[in-house]
OpenMM code with the backbone's topology and positions (N, CA, C; nanometers):
from openmm import Vec3, app, unit

residues = "UNK UNK UNK UNK UNK UNK UNK UNK UNK UNK UNK UNK UNK UNK UNK UNK UNK UNK UNK UNK UNK UNK UNK UNK UNK UNK UNK UNK UNK UNK UNK UNK UNK UNK UNK UNK UNK UNK UNK UNK UNK UNK UNK UNK UNK UNK UNK UNK UNK UNK UNK UNK UNK UNK UNK UNK UNK UNK UNK UNK UNK UNK UNK UNK UNK UNK UNK UNK UNK UNK UNK UNK UNK UNK UNK UNK UNK UNK UNK UNK UNK UNK UNK UNK UNK UNK UNK UNK UNK UNK UNK UNK UNK UNK UNK UNK UNK UNK UNK UNK UNK UNK UNK UNK UNK UNK UNK UNK UNK UNK UNK UNK UNK UNK UNK UNK UNK UNK UNK UNK UNK UNK UNK UNK UNK UNK UNK UNK UNK UNK UNK UNK UNK".split()
positions = [
    Vec3(3.0838, 10.5403, 3.1691),
    Vec3(3.0925, 10.4236, 3.2542),
    Vec3(3.0697, 10.4654, 3.3986),
    Vec3(2.9954, 10.3885, 3.4704),
    Vec3(2.9674, 10.4173, 3.6102),
    Vec3(3.0854, 10.3762, 3.6966),
    Vec3(3.1216, 10.4652, 3.7893),
    Vec3(3.2324, 10.4378, 3.8790),
    Vec3(3.1966, 10.4842, 4.0187),
    Vec3(3.2651, 10.4268, 4.1152),
    Vec3(3.2564, 10.4734, 4.2521),
    Vec3(3.3917, 10.5355, 4.2832),
    Vec3(3.3944, 10.6668, 4.3006),
    Vec3(3.5180, 10.7377, 4.3327),
    Vec3(3.5285, 10.7469, 4.4837),
    Vec3(3.5875, 10.6442, 4.5432),
    Vec3(3.5957, 10.6352, 4.6881),
    Vec3(3.6787, 10.7483, 4.7470),
    Vec3(3.7839, 10.7885, 4.6785),
    Vec3(3.8647, 10.9017, 4.7264),
    Vec3(3.7781, 11.0262, 4.7412),
    Vec3(3.6992, 11.0542, 4.6399),
    Vec3(3.6130, 11.1724, 4.6403),
    Vec3(3.5047, 11.1608, 4.7477),
    Vec3(3.4474, 11.0430, 4.7622),
    Vec3(3.3428, 11.0202, 4.8618),
    Vec3(3.3967, 11.0464, 5.0019),
    Vec3(3.5128, 10.9916, 5.0316),
    Vec3(3.5736, 11.0088, 5.1643),
    Vec3(3.6056, 11.1562, 5.1888),
    Vec3(3.6594, 11.2223, 5.0872),
    Vec3(3.6949, 11.3638, 5.1013),
    Vec3(3.5715, 11.4512, 5.1216),
    Vec3(3.4701, 11.4334, 5.0362),
    Vec3(3.3507, 11.5180, 5.0434),
    Vec3(3.2704, 11.4953, 5.1710),
    Vec3(3.2703, 11.3736, 5.2212),
    Vec3(3.1952, 11.3431, 5.3434),
    Vec3(3.2805, 11.3635, 5.4689),
    Vec3(3.4066, 11.4020, 5.4506),
    Vec3(3.5004, 11.4239, 5.5615),
    Vec3(3.5065, 11.3022, 5.6542),
    Vec3(3.5210, 11.1851, 5.5923),
    Vec3(3.5280, 11.0609, 5.6686),
    Vec3(3.6717, 11.0313, 5.7094),
    Vec3(3.6881, 10.9662, 5.8208),
    Vec3(3.8184, 10.9209, 5.8660),
    Vec3(3.8496, 10.7884, 5.7957),
    Vec3(3.9610, 10.7822, 5.7242),
    Vec3(3.9952, 10.6621, 5.6470),
    Vec3(4.0088, 10.5379, 5.7349),
    Vec3(4.0597, 10.5549, 5.8557),
    Vec3(4.0750, 10.4395, 5.9449),
    Vec3(3.9386, 10.3829, 5.9853),
    Vec3(3.8426, 10.4719, 6.0108),
    Vec3(3.7073, 10.4266, 6.0460),
    Vec3(3.6389, 10.3595, 5.9266),
    Vec3(3.6559, 10.4175, 5.8077),
    Vec3(3.5995, 10.3578, 5.6869),
    Vec3(3.6603, 10.2192, 5.6651),
    Vec3(3.7908, 10.2089, 5.6838),
    Vec3(3.8593, 10.0801, 5.6658),
    Vec3(3.8049, 9.9747, 5.7615),
    Vec3(3.7834, 10.0132, 5.8870),
    Vec3(3.7301, 9.9182, 5.9856),
    Vec3(3.5888, 9.8727, 5.9485),
    Vec3(3.5077, 9.9652, 5.8960),
    Vec3(3.3707, 9.9319, 5.8561),
    Vec3(3.3673, 9.8395, 5.7343),
    Vec3(3.4502, 9.8700, 5.6335),
    Vec3(3.4457, 9.7957, 5.5081),
    Vec3(3.5229, 9.6644, 5.5124),
    Vec3(3.6244, 9.6567, 5.5979),
    Vec3(3.7090, 9.5375, 5.6049),
    Vec3(3.7211, 9.4876, 5.7496),
    Vec3(3.6086, 9.4532, 5.8147),
    Vec3(3.6138, 9.4168, 5.9566),
    Vec3(3.6904, 9.2875, 5.9861),
    Vec3(3.6957, 9.1965, 5.8925),
    Vec3(3.7637, 9.0686, 5.9155),
    Vec3(3.9100, 9.0717, 5.8728),
    Vec3(3.9521, 9.1802, 5.8116),
    Vec3(4.0892, 9.1910, 5.7622),
    Vec3(4.1823, 9.2321, 5.8754),
    Vec3(4.2964, 9.1667, 5.8854),
    Vec3(4.3936, 9.1979, 5.9906),
    Vec3(4.4473, 9.3400, 5.9740),
    Vec3(4.4594, 9.3870, 5.8497),
    Vec3(4.5096, 9.5213, 5.8207),
    Vec3(4.4079, 9.5953, 5.7330),
    Vec3(4.2982, 9.6420, 5.7919),
    Vec3(4.1926, 9.7038, 5.7121),
    Vec3(4.2364, 9.8285, 5.6360),
    Vec3(4.3253, 9.9077, 5.6941),
    Vec3(4.3695, 10.0304, 5.6268),
    Vec3(4.4495, 9.9973, 5.5012),
    Vec3(4.5276, 9.8915, 5.5045),
    Vec3(4.6040, 9.8487, 5.3864),
    Vec3(4.5070, 9.8047, 5.2761),
    Vec3(4.4018, 9.7324, 5.3146),
    Vec3(4.3015, 9.6884, 5.2169),
    Vec3(4.2306, 9.8094, 5.1563),
    Vec3(4.1952, 9.9072, 5.2394),
    Vec3(4.1306, 10.0284, 5.1888),
    Vec3(4.2242, 10.1044, 5.0956),
    Vec3(4.3514, 10.1116, 5.1310),
    Vec3(4.4488, 10.1816, 5.0455),
    Vec3(4.4574, 10.1189, 4.9066),
    Vec3(4.4443, 9.9876, 4.8986),
    Vec3(4.4441, 9.9200, 4.7681),
    Vec3(4.3266, 9.9678, 4.6831),
    Vec3(4.2103, 9.9796, 4.7451),
    Vec3(4.0920, 10.0268, 4.6736),
    Vec3(4.1116, 10.1722, 4.6314),
    Vec3(4.1637, 10.2541, 4.7212),
    Vec3(4.1852, 10.3957, 4.6910),
    Vec3(4.2855, 10.4152, 4.5769),
    Vec3(4.3828, 10.3251, 4.5650),
    Vec3(4.4833, 10.3339, 4.4577),
    Vec3(4.4368, 10.2690, 4.3285),
    Vec3(4.3231, 10.1986, 4.3332),
    Vec3(4.2700, 10.1358, 4.2134),
    Vec3(4.3180, 9.9948, 4.1894),
    Vec3(4.3919, 9.9375, 4.2841),
    Vec3(4.4391, 9.8004, 4.2662),
    Vec3(4.3468, 9.6982, 4.3320),
    Vec3(4.2466, 9.7467, 4.4054),
    Vec3(4.1469, 9.6606, 4.4677),
    Vec3(4.0076, 9.7145, 4.4401),
    Vec3(3.9082, 9.6333, 4.4663),
    Vec3(3.7693, 9.6733, 4.4431),
    Vec3(3.6840, 9.6369, 4.5636),
    Vec3(3.5725, 9.7083, 4.5778),
    Vec3(3.4768, 9.6765, 4.6827),
    Vec3(3.3767, 9.5741, 4.6308),
    Vec3(3.3374, 9.4800, 4.7173),
    Vec3(3.2338, 9.3850, 4.6781),
    Vec3(3.0967, 9.4424, 4.7145),
    Vec3(2.9908, 9.3702, 4.6848),
    Vec3(2.8551, 9.4219, 4.7058),
    Vec3(2.8258, 9.4478, 4.8540),
    Vec3(2.8762, 9.3629, 4.9431),
    Vec3(2.8559, 9.3863, 5.0867),
    Vec3(2.9237, 9.5153, 5.1304),
    Vec3(3.0434, 9.5366, 5.0820),
    Vec3(3.1168, 9.6582, 5.1178),
    Vec3(3.0488, 9.7823, 5.0609),
    Vec3(2.9929, 9.7703, 4.9404),
    Vec3(2.9192, 9.8828, 4.8818),
    Vec3(2.7969, 9.9150, 4.9668),
    Vec3(2.7274, 9.8121, 5.0138),
    Vec3(2.6109, 9.8321, 5.1000),
    Vec3(2.6507, 9.8968, 5.2322),
    Vec3(2.7610, 9.8516, 5.2889),
    Vec3(2.8100, 9.9106, 5.4141),
    Vec3(2.8473, 10.0579, 5.3941),
    Vec3(2.9118, 10.0880, 5.2823),
    Vec3(2.9500, 10.2263, 5.2529),
    Vec3(2.8261, 10.3137, 5.2378),
    Vec3(2.7262, 10.2648, 5.1658),
    Vec3(2.6018, 10.3406, 5.1487),
    Vec3(2.5346, 10.3627, 5.2838),
    Vec3(2.5341, 10.2612, 5.3680),
    Vec3(2.4752, 10.2735, 5.5012),
    Vec3(2.5512, 10.3757, 5.5854),
    Vec3(2.6816, 10.3723, 5.5759),
    Vec3(2.7670, 10.4667, 5.6484),
    Vec3(2.7373, 10.6103, 5.6070),
    Vec3(2.7069, 10.6298, 5.4797),
    Vec3(2.6797, 10.7631, 5.4260),
    Vec3(2.5310, 10.7985, 5.4275),
    Vec3(2.4478, 10.7027, 5.4696),
    Vec3(2.3029, 10.7215, 5.4714),
    Vec3(2.2497, 10.7571, 5.3318),
    Vec3(2.2879, 10.6748, 5.2347),
    Vec3(2.2413, 10.6947, 5.0974),
    Vec3(2.2168, 10.5576, 5.0347),
    Vec3(2.1719, 10.5564, 4.9101),
    Vec3(2.1530, 10.4302, 4.8392),
    Vec3(2.2825, 10.3933, 4.7676),
    Vec3(2.2952, 10.2676, 4.7319),
    Vec3(2.4143, 10.2233, 4.6587),
    Vec3(2.4245, 10.2970, 4.5252),
    Vec3(2.3128, 10.3179, 4.4572),
    Vec3(2.3172, 10.3861, 4.3275),
    Vec3(2.3680, 10.5292, 4.3396),
    Vec3(2.3496, 10.5919, 4.4551),
    Vec3(2.3987, 10.7279, 4.4744),
    Vec3(2.5505, 10.7342, 4.4903),
    Vec3(2.6142, 10.6206, 4.5107),
    Vec3(2.7603, 10.6165, 4.5213),
    Vec3(2.8271, 10.6268, 4.3843),
    Vec3(2.7538, 10.5909, 4.2789),
    Vec3(2.8096, 10.5886, 4.1448),
    Vec3(2.8093, 10.7262, 4.0807),
    Vec3(2.9132, 10.7527, 4.0013),
    Vec3(2.9221, 10.8767, 3.9248),
    Vec3(2.9607, 10.8431, 3.7819),
    Vec3(2.9400, 10.9363, 3.6940),
    Vec3(2.9878, 10.9197, 3.5574),
    Vec3(2.8841, 10.8779, 3.4578),
    Vec3(2.7735, 10.8239, 3.5002),
    Vec3(2.6731, 10.7779, 3.4065),
    Vec3(2.5629, 10.8778, 3.3816),
    Vec3(2.5449, 10.9671, 3.4745),
    Vec3(2.4406, 11.0653, 3.4593),
    Vec3(2.3037, 11.0186, 3.5038),
    Vec3(2.2818, 10.8902, 3.5153),
    Vec3(2.1505, 10.8376, 3.5545),
    Vec3(2.1358, 10.8434, 3.7057),
    Vec3(2.0244, 10.8940, 3.7513),
    Vec3(1.9886, 10.8960, 3.8929),
    Vec3(1.8756, 10.7955, 3.9107),
    Vec3(1.8765, 10.7235, 4.0221),
    Vec3(1.7787, 10.6157, 4.0403),
    Vec3(1.6985, 10.6326, 4.1681),
    Vec3(1.5729, 10.5870, 4.1616),
    Vec3(1.4890, 10.5765, 4.2800),
    Vec3(1.3872, 10.4663, 4.2541),
    Vec3(1.3245, 10.4185, 4.3600),
    Vec3(1.2240, 10.3137, 4.3491),
    Vec3(1.0927, 10.3669, 4.4050),
    Vec3(0.9839, 10.3381, 4.3334),
    Vec3(0.8525, 10.3853, 4.3770),
    Vec3(0.7451, 10.2875, 4.3297),
    Vec3(0.6732, 10.2282, 4.4224),
    Vec3(0.5582, 10.1429, 4.3939),
    Vec3(0.5823, 10.0408, 4.2820),
    Vec3(0.6837, 9.9568, 4.2976),
    Vec3(0.7085, 9.8523, 4.1992),
    Vec3(0.7784, 9.8972, 4.0731),
    Vec3(0.8276, 10.0202, 4.0718),
    Vec3(0.9008, 10.0724, 3.9559),
    Vec3(1.0404, 10.1165, 3.9982),
    Vec3(1.1353, 10.0876, 3.9136),
    Vec3(1.2669, 10.1503, 3.9258),
    Vec3(1.2640, 10.2664, 3.8273),
    Vec3(1.2909, 10.3855, 3.8759),
    Vec3(1.2834, 10.5051, 3.7931),
    Vec3(1.4229, 10.5638, 3.7796),
    Vec3(1.4669, 10.5806, 3.6555),
    Vec3(1.5980, 10.6366, 3.6252),
    Vec3(1.5772, 10.7679, 3.5502),
    Vec3(1.6462, 10.8733, 3.5903),
    Vec3(1.6349, 11.0020, 3.5219),
    Vec3(1.7725, 11.0493, 3.4783),
    Vec3(1.7735, 11.1164, 3.3632),
    Vec3(1.8992, 11.1677, 3.3086),
    Vec3(1.8684, 11.2707, 3.2006),
    Vec3(1.8985, 11.3958, 3.2271),
    Vec3(1.8956, 11.5024, 3.1268),
    Vec3(1.7682, 11.5044, 3.0419),
    Vec3(1.6543, 11.5172, 3.1053),
    Vec3(1.5276, 11.5253, 3.0322),
    Vec3(1.4637, 11.3911, 3.0010),
    Vec3(1.5333, 11.2825, 3.0285),
    Vec3(1.4795, 11.1482, 3.0050),
    Vec3(1.4412, 11.0845, 3.1384),
    Vec3(1.3343, 11.0074, 3.1370),
    Vec3(1.2928, 10.9291, 3.2530),
    Vec3(1.2607, 10.7886, 3.2033),
    Vec3(1.3284, 10.6916, 3.2593),
    Vec3(1.3033, 10.5514, 3.2242),
    Vec3(1.2412, 10.4831, 3.3458),
    Vec3(1.1318, 10.4118, 3.3226),
    Vec3(1.0642, 10.3399, 3.4294),
    Vec3(1.0666, 10.1913, 3.3983),
    Vec3(1.1254, 10.1143, 3.4875),
    Vec3(1.1310, 9.9692, 3.4738),
    Vec3(1.0282, 9.9085, 3.5676),
    Vec3(0.9255, 9.8460, 3.5118),
    Vec3(0.8210, 9.7801, 3.5906),
    Vec3(0.8764, 9.6459, 3.6380),
    Vec3(0.8814, 9.6261, 3.7678),
    Vec3(0.9424, 9.5060, 3.8235),
    Vec3(0.8567, 9.3802, 3.8066),
    Vec3(0.7298, 9.3949, 3.7734),
    Vec3(0.6433, 9.2782, 3.7512),
    Vec3(0.6474, 9.2325, 3.6061),
    Vec3(0.6469, 9.3264, 3.5134),
    Vec3(0.6388, 9.2917, 3.3715),
    Vec3(0.7724, 9.3035, 3.2988),
    Vec3(0.8725, 9.3637, 3.3611),
    Vec3(1.0044, 9.3909, 3.3025),
    Vec3(0.9966, 9.4916, 3.1874),
    Vec3(0.8818, 9.5563, 3.1720),
    Vec3(0.8654, 9.6542, 3.0642),
    Vec3(0.9350, 9.7849, 3.1030),
    Vec3(1.0086, 9.8403, 3.0092),
    Vec3(1.0733, 9.9699, 3.0275),
    Vec3(0.9985, 10.0730, 2.9441),
    Vec3(0.9627, 10.1824, 3.0089),
    Vec3(0.8985, 10.2936, 2.9416),
    Vec3(0.9907, 10.4135, 2.9563),
    Vec3(1.0262, 10.4749, 2.8433),
    Vec3(1.1152, 10.5911, 2.8457),
    Vec3(1.0370, 10.7134, 2.7993),
    Vec3(1.0485, 10.8192, 2.8759),
    Vec3(0.9868, 10.9475, 2.8431),
    Vec3(1.0961, 11.0498, 2.8179),
    Vec3(1.0745, 11.1370, 2.7225),
    Vec3(1.1635, 11.2506, 2.6998),
    Vec3(1.0814, 11.3765, 2.7161),
    Vec3(1.1189, 11.4580, 2.8133),
    Vec3(1.0436, 11.5788, 2.8457),
    Vec3(0.8945, 11.5491, 2.8609),
    Vec3(0.8644, 11.4407, 2.9326),
    Vec3(0.7285, 11.3967, 2.9658),
    Vec3(0.6492, 11.3408, 2.8467),
    Vec3(0.7095, 11.3267, 2.7304),
    Vec3(0.6439, 11.2635, 2.6152),
    Vec3(0.6962, 11.1208, 2.6009),
    Vec3(0.6059, 11.0280, 2.5693),
    Vec3(0.6464, 10.8891, 2.5510),
    Vec3(0.7492, 10.8797, 2.4384),
    Vec3(0.8599, 10.8134, 2.4681),
    Vec3(0.9711, 10.8038, 2.3748),
    Vec3(0.9925, 10.6587, 2.3295),
    Vec3(0.9727, 10.5637, 2.4225),
    Vec3(1.0013, 10.4224, 2.3955),
    Vec3(0.9266, 10.3392, 2.4987),
    Vec3(0.8793, 10.2206, 2.4556),
    Vec3(0.8140, 10.1294, 2.5490),
    Vec3(0.8298, 9.9869, 2.4983),
    Vec3(0.8973, 9.9035, 2.5773),
    Vec3(0.9177, 9.7641, 2.5387),
    Vec3(0.9904, 9.6915, 2.6516),
    Vec3(0.9972, 9.5601, 2.6413),
    Vec3(1.0780, 9.4797, 2.7328),
    Vec3(1.2182, 9.4753, 2.6739),
    Vec3(1.3129, 9.5317, 2.7453),
    Vec3(1.4517, 9.5340, 2.6963),
    Vec3(1.5182, 9.3995, 2.7222),
    Vec3(1.5030, 9.3491, 2.8450),
    Vec3(1.5593, 9.2199, 2.8830),
    Vec3(1.4578, 9.1445, 2.9670),
    Vec3(1.4207, 9.0236, 2.9279),
    Vec3(1.3255, 8.9465, 3.0075),
    Vec3(1.3905, 8.8785, 3.1283),
    Vec3(1.5232, 8.8804, 3.1368),
    Vec3(1.5934, 8.8147, 3.2461),
    Vec3(1.6773, 8.9173, 3.3227),
    Vec3(1.7386, 8.8731, 3.4294),
    Vec3(1.8212, 8.9624, 3.5096),
    Vec3(1.9459, 9.0027, 3.4331),
    Vec3(1.9831, 9.1310, 3.4489),
    Vec3(2.1090, 9.1811, 3.3950),
    Vec3(2.1693, 9.2740, 3.4992),
    Vec3(2.2926, 9.3112, 3.4806),
    Vec3(2.3557, 9.4033, 3.5736),
    Vec3(2.2995, 9.5437, 3.5513),
    Vec3(2.3087, 9.6244, 3.6530),
    Vec3(2.2616, 9.7623, 3.6426),
    Vec3(2.3393, 9.8376, 3.5358),
    Vec3(2.4686, 9.8204, 3.5308),
    Vec3(2.5487, 9.8922, 3.4316),
    Vec3(2.5101, 9.8523, 3.2891),
    Vec3(2.4784, 9.7247, 3.2665),
    Vec3(2.4353, 9.6798, 3.1332),
    Vec3(2.2992, 9.7393, 3.0983),
    Vec3(2.2101, 9.7442, 3.1952),
    Vec3(2.0776, 9.8030, 3.1721),
    Vec3(2.0904, 9.9513, 3.1365),
    Vec3(2.1731, 10.0244, 3.2099),
    Vec3(2.1914, 10.1672, 3.1819),
    Vec3(2.2578, 10.1897, 3.0460),
    Vec3(2.3491, 10.1008, 3.0090),
    Vec3(2.4099, 10.1092, 2.8746),
    Vec3(2.3031, 10.0889, 2.7681),
    Vec3(2.2120, 9.9949, 2.7921),
    Vec3(2.1030, 9.9713, 2.6977),
    Vec3(2.0127, 10.0940, 2.6868),
    Vec3(1.9837, 10.1566, 2.8002),
    Vec3(1.9038, 10.2802, 2.7952),
    Vec3(1.9736, 10.3878, 2.7097),
    Vec3(2.1033, 10.4040, 2.7320),
    Vec3(2.1803, 10.5011, 2.6525),
    Vec3(2.1749, 10.4673, 2.5037),
    Vec3(2.1884, 10.3389, 2.4719),
    Vec3(2.1851, 10.2980, 2.3307),
    Vec3(2.0485, 10.3250, 2.2687),
    Vec3(1.9425, 10.2970, 2.3400),
    Vec3(1.8082, 10.3214, 2.2893),
    Vec3(1.7896, 10.4704, 2.2620),
    Vec3(1.8311, 10.5531, 2.3566),
    Vec3(1.8146, 10.6972, 2.3430),
    Vec3(1.8981, 10.7497, 2.2257),
    Vec3(2.0209, 10.7041, 2.2148),
    Vec3(2.1075, 10.7505, 2.1050),
    Vec3(2.0550, 10.7050, 1.9691),
    Vec3(1.9985, 10.5843, 1.9651),
    Vec3(1.9456, 10.5319, 1.8401),
    Vec3(1.8166, 10.5995, 1.7960),
    Vec3(1.7429, 10.6575, 1.8886),
    Vec3(1.6142, 10.7173, 1.8596),
    Vec3(1.6227, 10.8682, 1.8371),
    Vec3(1.7352, 10.9299, 1.8721),
    Vec3(1.7460, 11.0757, 1.8597),
    Vec3(1.7439, 11.1191, 1.7153),
] * unit.nanometer
topology = app.Topology()
chain = topology.addChain("A")
for resn in residues:
    res = topology.addResidue(resn, chain)
    for name in ("N", "CA", "C"):
        topology.addAtom(name, app.Element.getBySymbol(name[0]), res)
């Protein structure tokens, strides 16, 4: 399962928690209390806060996630996901997913013709790979 380990991110980037709190919760009267809830696991970041965090760290939102093994990048109308010898390319015009294993074609089809969450798409990639091994 993909997770954002905010404690680890703050520690590894040597960020000041008070500054992070002000950035992520600018409208909150007590931003540090709100950040502490997220750090303890009783609160969550929304998409705007995730974008702000990625901007603060000068990275993409997908780089904030850990645990799934998939790394993501975008190139010329393709979303490209890589993980342990596999490369999945999602064509943004046709919705076709092409999966390669060690540079050999492994799978090619439209997995979902409509929008889905990133985590659901990555779960589908894992299922396809596990089913084909």
